[in-house]
N, C-alpha and C positions, 0 to 999 in steps of 0.2 A: 600888155597881157590881160586877157579877160579875167574879170573878177573870179577868184576861186571861192568855192563855197564849202561849208562844213556840215551840210544837211544830212549826208549819209556816206557810208564808206563805199569804196570801189568794189567791183566784182572780185571776190577772193582769188579767183584764178589768175588775175593780172599781177598779183603780188606773191604768187606761189604759196598760198596758204589754203588749208582745208577748213579751219574753224573761222567763222565770221568774227568771233570775239577777238581774234588775233590780228585783225586788219585795222590799221590806224590811218591810212591815207584816204582822203575824202574826195579829191579831185585832182586832175592833171590838165595841163595846157601847154601849148607850143607857142613860143614867141617868134623865133626864126629858126634857121637851119641848125644852129648850135646852142640855142638858149630855150630853156623850158622852165616850167614852174609846177609845183604840186603843193597841195594843202594836206594837213593832217591834224588830228586832235589827239593830244596826250591825255590819257586817263589819270584821274587823281590817285588811283590805286590799281595795281596789276599783280596777279598772283606770282609772277616771276620777277619782273623788274622792280617791284616795290616790296617784295618779301623781306622782312627783317628791318625795314627802315622805320625807326622810331624817333628820328631827329626832326623836331619842328622847324628847323632851319634848312632842311634838305631841299635840293632842287631836283628836277627830273633827271633820271639816270642817263648818263652818256650812252650806254648801250641801247637804251630805248631810242635815242636819237639816231644811232647807227642803224637800227632796225627800220626806222621811218625812212631814212635815206635809201636803204636797200629796197624797201617796198616801192617807193616813189620812182626810183630809177628803173626798176624792172617794169613797172606799169608804163612808163614813158617808152621804153624799148618796144613793148608789145603794141602800144597805141599809135606811136608816130614813126618808129624806125623799122616797121615791117618784120619784127622778130616774131615768128609764129609761136603759138601755143600748141603743145608744150615744148619747151626747151630746157635742158639741164644747165643751170647757171652755176658758175664758180667764182667766188671772190678771190682775186689774186693778192691784193694788198688794200689796206685801209688806213687812212690818217684822220683822226678826229680830235676836236678840241672844243671845250666850252669856253666862250669868250666873256659872256656876261651872266654869271650864275644867278644874280639877283632877279633877272628877267625870267628865269626858269624855275622860280620858287613854286613848290606845290601849294596851291591855294584851295579855295572853297568850290571851285568849278574846274572842269577840264580846261586844258590850255590849247588854244588854237595857234598853230604855227604854219608858216609858209616857207617853202624851200625854193630858192632860185638855183636852178641846175644849169651848169655849162658843160656841154660835151666837148672836152678838150681834144680828144683823139679817138678816131674809129679804127678798128682793126678788121681787115678783110682777108678772106681766103677763097680763092676761085670766085671772086666778085660777090661773095656773100659776106654780110656783116657778121662777125663772130666775136666781137668784143669791143670794149670802149673804156675810156677813162673819164670819170665824171667829177666835177667840183660842185659841191652843194653848200650854199649859204642858208642857214636856218634863221628865220626872222620871226620875231614877235613884234607886231606893229611895224615901226620903222627901225627897230634895233636888230642888228645882226648878233645873234646870241651864241651861235656855234658854227663851225665849219666841219664838213665831213666829205673827204675826198677818197675815192676808191677806184680800183680797176677790176673789171669783171669780164669774163668770157663765157660763151655758151655754145652748146652743140645739141644736135638731135639726141633724144634719149636712147635710141637704139645704138648710136655710135658710142655714147658714154658707157652703156652697159657692156659693149664689146671690149672697149679699152679696159674697163674695170675687171672683166673676166680674165683678160690676157695678163694684166698686171698681177692679180691675185694668184693666178696659176704659176707665174714665174717665182712667186714667193712660197709656193707649196700650199696655197690656201684655196679652198673651194669657194664657189659662188652660188647663191648669195652668202654673205657672212653669217656664221652661226650665232645663235643667241648666246649672250654672255650670262654667266651665273650671277646670282644676286650679289651685288657688291657690298663690301663691308665699309660703307662710307663713313666719314667723320660725323660727329654729332652736329646738327644744324647750328647750334650756338657757337661752335668753333669758328665758323666763317660768317657769323652775323645773319644767319638765316633762321627761319622757323619751320619750313616745310622740308622734310628729308629729301624729297624728289628734286629740290633745287640745289642740293649739295653735289658738287662735281669733282671732288677729290677724296682720296683715301690713302692710307699707308704713308703718312708724312714722315720723312726722314731728315733731321737737321744735319747740316754740314758746316764746313768752315766758311762763314760769311754768306751762306746760301741755305736753301731749303729745297727739298724735292718731294714730290708726291705722285701717285698714280691717278690719272684722270678717269673719272667715272662717266661712261657713255650709256646712260639709262634711257632707253627709248620710251619709257612711260612718262617722261617729262612732257607735258602737253604744249609747252612753248618752244623748247629747243627741238623737239621732235613732233612738230605739228602734223607731219605726215611721214610715212615710212621713207627712210633713206638708207643707203648702203655704206655710209661713212659717218664720221664724227663732224657735225657742222662747225663752221668757223665761229659762230656765236658761242657754241659750247666751249670751244678752245679759249676764246676771249674770257669767258666767265671763269673757267678753271684757273687761268692765269691770275685773274683778279682775286679769286678766293685764296689762292696760295700766297699772293702778295699781301693780303690783309693779315696773314699770320706772320709773314716775314718782316713787316713794317714795325719798327720800334715804337712809333707814335700811335699804335692802334688803340691806346687807352682813350683817345678822343675819336670823334666821328671823322673817319676818312672818307672823302668823296672823290670819286674818279673824275679827273678834269681833262685828261688827254690820253690818247692811245695811238700807237703806231704798230701795225702788224703786217707781216708778210707770211703768206701761206704758200710754201714751196711744193708740198706734196699733199695728196689726199690722205687723211688719217683713217686708218682701219678701226672699226668698232670692236673687233674681236681679237685684237692684238694689243698687248700692254702698251699704253701711251703714257710716257712719263713727262712731268713738268718740272723743270729746274728753274728756280727763281732766286735772284740775288738783288741786293740793294745797290744802287749806283751812287756816285758822289753827290749828285744833286737831289737825292731823296726819292727819285723815281725807282721803279723796279723793272728788271729785265728778265724775261722768261723765255726759255727754249723748250719746246715740246718735241720729244724724240720718240722715234719708233723705227724698227728695222735698222738700228745703228745709224740713223741719219736724222737731221733736224727737219721736222715736218713744218714747224712754224716758229717764228720769232716775234715776241710781243713785248713792247715797252709801254708801261703805264705811268702816268703822272698823277700826283695826288695833291690834295689840299685838305686842311682841317676845316670843319664847319666854322662859320663866323662867330658863333657863340658855343664853345666847347661844352659838352654835357656828358655825364657818365654814359658809357656804352654798356648796356645790360648784357649784351651778347658776349662782349669781351670779358666782363667781370665773371660771368659764369664759366667761360673757358678757362680763365686763370684759376678759379676755384677747382675746376675739374682736374687741372694739371697737378695740383698739390696733394 
């Protein structure tokens, strides 16, 4: 594989971003028919992925690595697999795990990573490539620090819009989706955040061994809604499940760090219909979330957690506990 460089980021169009500041991938390369590589630089601080992180022992956010894998795989599809711009991409499922957190510690400089991508399976319709399953190994130097595997599909934007119009009409909804009224979101400290725009849940209701909340789909968030979309993005659903999980976890008095996730997105989530997130603890200490809308499960998300190596007081949690009393 040709040496990958970190000198500058890719054309933002290749990774489906409008803001240059939201592009992390710096280079892509093809090894053979099914093997690729791409490079990325992880910032020391990011207004969404780093918001609320006051732990000196923290490693880079797993969701940031998922975003890097998404960007790199999309860029490879456009560059080497003849997938035209623009296409509407949808993530079907994603499995991700941090393997060596020590190698992902946030340091005094941005972190350069290289992803080795294997195209496991291609999906065709009428001889056109319309989807793929990718396995990504994230490496720092010669260490494999994370794995991120996912399945994605894509279609022309005019076909996507037609299907969306038909589906919403069948539900008695107009197109495009109507603007949602200003949400009464939780206080940022409740979920370990500082910026209210990064809070994605409201109206928390405790239950028997579980907790439920309404998901906030605020298009003003510049990361989750980098450009206009007519649905609730998968990354927003992942983050909503994480935020509700931090409230549900009994060990939240220590810094909890997301170490693994497994998510399946069965249906497109509408931004102007109530989307609920139901989260419960499992026997192994992980959390299981179901996002529901229209009386059906839109997504199922399982998250695995670990405490920081040197537990320290979590100011966000402390203030949340004070606010509850």
